[in-house]
C-alpha positions, 0 to 999 in steps of 0.5 A: 828717577832712574839711576845708571851705572857704568860697568867696567868690563873685565880685561887682562892687564897690560905690561907696557914695556918702554925703552929708549937710548939713554937721555931720550926722555923715557923717565920723564915720559913714564912719570907723566904717564903715571900722573895721567893714568893713575891705574898704571903703576911702574915696576921698580927696577933693580940695579947695582949702580950707586944712587944719583942725586936725590934718588931714593931706594925703593922709589926710583930703583931697588939698589942692590949689592952685586952679590944679592943681585947675582943670587937673585939671578941664580934663583930665577927671581928676574924676568930680565936682567942685563949689564949696562955701563958696567952695572947690573939692571933687572926686573923681578917677576914677583914685583910685576905679579903683585901689581897684576894681582892688584888689578893694575896695568904695569909700566916697565922702563928698561933698556934694549937688552932687557926688552929683547929678554922679555920678548924672547920669554913671551914667545913661550909664555902665553900669559906674558905674551898677551900682557906685553906691549912694547914701545920704542922711544927715540929722539928725532936725531942724534944731535938732539939726543946729545943736547939732552944728555948735556942738559942733564949735567950728570955725565962727563964728556967720555960717558956722553960719547959712550952713550951716544955710540951705544945709542947708534946701535940701540936705535936700529932695534926699533923694528922689533917693537910694537910701537915707535914714538919719535920724541917731540915735546913732553905734551906730544910724547904723552899724548902718543903714549896715552893713545897707545895704552887706551887702544890696547885696553879695548883690544878684543883679545884682552876683554872678557865680555859677560854673557849677552 
């Protein structure tokens, strides 16, 4: 009996960047994607804000002192960094490189400011440009976003209104992204993001065909 095997075609990795207004559901989407696609690994973001609820350092975020974060900026450690609601957030280049070296596709969950910074760098960095896939996720309406923010039970009224006002400006940036997901149910959102990553994996400019 003849045995058969499936040969995995070498390809360049994907840096899947997902952003959305606060409360739109991107964290849940990212968690569901990693469960559905085990080869997708999240890059843990650094932040100077304190942990919320049961958040764990090194799992949910790298919680850094402001002085340590600012030193990393000076040393050029960050692919992107931004001030969001009076706290610093950023993604270290080395954290991404380690995932690529392990053969993983990389999931980057960041805000609109950070996404702009990454896109700007990709213009002059061919490897980053080839790896980068950007996705903007938005709720179907601001009313739905407000509902989701209130259901989180993590913010006071002033903060909720501040996030909604910020979202009005962020949503206008969707045209600068490769893909737009208008959020529905969790299953619908997962189906959309899974379709995106599966399509990107077979793009001709990512594949490295053997000699035929």
